[in-house]
C-alpha positions in Angstrom: 0.0 -0.1 0.0 1.1 3.5 -0.8 0.0 6.2 1.8 0.2 10.0 0.6 -0.9 13.3 2.0 -4.5 14.4 1.2 -5.1 17.1 -1.2 -6.2 20.5 -0.2 -8.3 22.4 -3.0 -8.4 26.4 -2.1 -10.6 26.9 -5.3 -13.3 24.5 -6.0 -17.1 25.5 -6.8 -18.4 22.2 -6.8 -18.5 18.6 -7.7 -21.0 15.6 -7.9 -23.5 17.9 -9.6 -23.7 20.5 -6.8 -22.2 23.7 -6.3 -21.3 25.6 -3.5 -23.5 28.6 -4.5 -26.4 26.0 -4.3 -26.3 27.4 -0.6 -27.5 24.1 0.9 -25.8 21.5 3.7 -27.0 18.7 1.3 -24.9 20.1 -1.6 -21.7 20.9 0.2 -22.1 17.0 1.5 -22.3 15.9 -1.8 -19.1 18.1 -3.0 -17.3 16.7 0.0 -17.9 13.2 -0.8 -17.2 13.4 -4.3 -13.9 15.0 -3.9 -12.8 12.5 -0.7 -12.9 9.9 -3.7 -10.2 11.5 -5.7 -7.9 12.5 -2.7 -9.0 15.4 -1.5 -9.3 15.9 2.5 -9.6 19.4 2.7 -11.6 22.3 0.8 -12.4 25.9 0.7 -16.0 26.4 -0.6 -15.6 28.9 -3.3 -18.2 31.4 -4.2 -18.7 33.6 -7.1 -20.1 37.0 -8.2 -23.9 36.4 -7.3 -26.7 38.5 -5.7 -26.2 39.3 -2.0 -28.7 37.2 -0.8 -27.2 34.2 -2.9 -23.9 34.6 -1.3 -25.4 35.1 2.1 -27.2 31.7 1.6 -23.9 29.9 0.7 -22.2 31.5 3.6 -25.0 30.3 6.2 -24.8 26.8 4.8 -21.0 26.4 5.1 -21.1 27.4 8.9 -23.9 24.9 9.3 -22.0 22.3 7.6 -19.1 23.1 9.4 -20.9 23.3 12.9 -22.1 19.5 12.2 -18.8 18.1 12.2 -19.4 15.7 9.0 -17.8 12.5 9.8 -17.9 11.6 5.8 -16.1 13.2 2.9 -13.6 15.8 2.7 -13.5 18.8 5.4 -14.6 21.8 4.5 -12.0 24.1 6.1 -13.9 27.5 5.0 -14.8 29.8 2.5 -12.8 31.2 -0.9 -15.1 34.7 -1.5 -14.3 34.8 -5.4 -17.0 37.3 -5.7 -18.3 39.7 -5.9 -15.1 42.1 -5.6 -13.7 41.3 -9.1 -12.9 43.5 -12.3 -15.7 44.0 -14.7 -13.1 43.9 -17.8 -12.0 40.4 -16.8 -15.2 38.9 -15.2 -15.4 36.1 -17.3 -18.4 34.0 -17.2 -19.4 35.9 -13.9 -22.3 38.3 -14.2 -21.6 41.9 -14.1 -24.8 43.1 -12.6 -23.6 41.7 -9.6 -20.0 43.0 -9.4 -19.3 44.8 -6.4 -17.0 47.4 -5.3 -14.7 46.1 -2.3 -16.1 47.1 1.1 -15.2 46.3 4.7 -18.6 46.2 5.7 -19.8 43.6 3.0 -16.8 41.5 3.6 -17.6 41.4 7.5 -21.8 40.5 6.6 -20.1 37.4 4.6 -17.4 36.5 7.3 -20.1 36.6 10.0 -22.5 34.6 8.3 -20.1 31.8 7.6 -18.8 31.4 11.1 -15.5 33.8 10.7 -14.2 31.0 8.1 -13.1 33.2 5.2 -9.8 31.9 4.1 -9.3 33.7 0.8 -10.4 36.7 -0.7 -10.0 37.2 -4.5 -10.4 40.6 -5.5 -9.5 43.1 -8.4 -6.6 45.3 -6.7 -7.3 48.3 -9.3 -11.1 48.6 -8.4 -12.0 51.5 -6.3 -11.8 50.4 -2.5 -9.4 47.4 -3.1 -6.6 48.7 -1.2 -8.6 49.9 1.7 -10.2 46.4 2.1 -6.5 44.8 2.3 -5.3 47.1 4.7 -8.6 46.2 6.7 -7.8 42.6 6.3 -4.4 43.4 7.3 -5.5 44.5 10.8 -7.3 41.3 11.2 -4.1 39.6 11.3 -3.4 38.4 7.2 0.1 39.4 6.6 1.0 36.9 3.6 -0.6 36.7 0.1 0.2 33.5 -1.7 -0.1 33.9 -5.5 -0.1 31.4 -8.9 1.9 33.0 -11.6 0.7 31.6 -14.7 -2.7 32.6 -15.9 -3.1 34.3 -12.3 -0.7 37.0 -12.6 -0.1 37.0 -16.4 -0.5 34.7 -19.3 2.3 32.1 -19.6 3.8 33.9 -22.6 4.3 37.1 -21.0 7.8 37.0 -19.6 8.0 40.4 -17.8 5.7 42.1 -15.0 3.7 45.1 -16.5 3.7 48.4 -14.6 0.1 47.6 -13.3 1.3 45.0 -11.4 4.6 46.4 -10.4 2.7 49.1 -8.7 -0.2 46.9 -7.1 2.9 44.8 -5.4 4.2 48.0 -4.1 0.8 49.1 -2.5 0.9 45.8 -1.1 4.3 46.0 0.4 3.4 49.6 1.4 0.7 48.1 3.4 3.2 45.5 5.3 1.9 42.5 3.6 4.3 39.9 1.9 3.7 38.5 -1.8 5.2 35.5 -2.6 4.6 33.2 -6.0 3.9 29.6 -5.5 4.3 27.8 -8.6 3.9 24.7 -10.5 6.0 25.9 -13.2 8.7 23.5 -14.8 10.7 26.6 -16.2 12.2 27.7 -12.6 14.6 30.6 -14.6 11.2 32.6 -16.0 9.5 32.3 -12.6 12.6 33.6 -10.8 13.3 36.5 -13.1 9.7 37.5 -13.2 9.8 37.4 -9.4 13.3 39.3 -9.5 11.9 42.2 -11.3 8.9 42.4 -8.9 11.5 42.2 -5.8 9.5 38.9 -4.4 10.2 35.8 -3.3 9.1 32.5 -4.9 8.3 28.8 -3.9 8.9 26.6 -7.0 7.8 22.7 -8.3 5.1 23.6 -5.6 3.3 20.4 -6.8 -0.3 21.8 -6.0 -2.8 20.9 -5.2 -0.4 18.8 -2.9 0.0 21.4 0.2 3.8 20.8 0.8 4.4 23.5 -1.5 2.1 26.1 0.0 3.5 25.1 3.3 7.0 25.5 2.0 6.4 29.0 1.0 4.5 29.9 4.6 7.6 28.8 6.1 9.8 30.7 3.7 8.0 34.0 4.4 8.1 33.1 8.4 3.9 32.6 8.6 2.2 30.2 10.8 
């Protein structure tokens, strides 16, 4: 027999025909039991840009599911709040009419509704109010931002960071938040050169979704 560490999925909307935005304990149970069959032992229920009512229902379902301490399936560690604080021009499939300006009060409502378990907030740094929310999150103890490189910060074909990204990194650093790239990229020289130009560190050959690369990055940054 071979024993391997379980996967931690930080960004998963659903599985088994259910979605975190369905907003029910039953659907979270289906997701948890489905992903466990393929080696995922922990995940963050990930939202998308939707009405405030629908996001609140999803938050409440996560709280209820976690409080029930289900014995079967993967563990719901918390929430990845992917919407509604995104950029309209990069919305992808997410509905434009529900995109919202980053706001501390709205974040607090969502966080309270899920039992204070929002672990990741995806937001557009260029949006009005974004850096104010970042400052607010820092006050709550967030000091480290881990990000992928390819198709997250830039397309794989882009060799150098643009000025917009450089300015955003500078704003984060001014707020006392450390930024680090955690990449599965098999070309470490590209990642090294990209990060060197940004003035940030990186963890290469991360092996995501296996959590070892994330833990290594956290240790390198001095985070618990």
